[in-house]
N, C-alpha and C positions, 0 to 999 in steps of 0.2 A: 694194101695201102695203109691201113691203120697201123699195122705192126711196124712198118717202116717209119711212119710218123712217130710212133711211140719210141722207137729205138734212137731217134736223133733228138727228141725233145729233152732239154737238160734237166727237167724236174719230173721224175716219174712217180707221181702219186695220183690216186684216184683213177686208176685205169678203167674201171667199170663205168664210171661217170663220163670219162672222156670218150669211151666207145659209144655210149648212148648218145652223146652230142654228135659224134661223127655220123652215126646212122640217121639220127633225126634230121640233120642238115644235108644228108645224102652227099657226103664229101668224097666218096670213093673215086669219082671221075676227076677230082681236083687234087688227088693225093700228091702228085709230083710237084704241083705248085705250092702246096702246103709245106712239103718237106724242104723245098728251095727257100721258102720264107723263113722257116725255122733256122736253116743253115745261115742265111743272111743276118738274122737277128741274134744268132747264138751268143756273140760277144756281149750284146746288150742284155739278153736274158740271163746270162751267167755272171753279170757284174756283181761285185760285192758278195762273192761266193753263192750267187743265186738267191740272195736274201729277198729280192723284189720280183723274182720270176713268178708269174701267175701259174696256178695249177693248169694242167693241159686242158681240162674241160672249160675253164674260164677263157683260156686263150682261143679255143674253138668257138665257144658261145658268143664271144665278143668280136669275132672276125678279126682277130689281132694279126692275122697274116697280112692285112692291109696296112699295118703300122709301119712307119719309117723311123727306125731308131735314130736318136740324135747322133750327130757326128761329134766325136770326142775332140776337145780342144787340144792343140799342140802343146806338149810339155815345155815349160820354160818361157812361155809367152806371157809377157806382162802388159796387160791392158791399162793398168792404172798409173803407169809412169813410175819413176824412181821414188823410193821412200827415203827421206833424209834421216 
């Protein structure tokens, strides 16, 4: 389970710390849910070349699989009206 999570998470740093978090929280039985969450959040996690992507241990420790990434606004949409 952990290795599958690790393979899909976009920022692969601190593997040992991430594994300790995984074991401490006993996440093996939730592995498929966590992988699905990473895949759903992948675009959000990878935005700006991954500049704001949390380390995997942080993502696990903060239960970030429950996060709902914001929906991107549609390009070309002008909410402020025309500028003269």
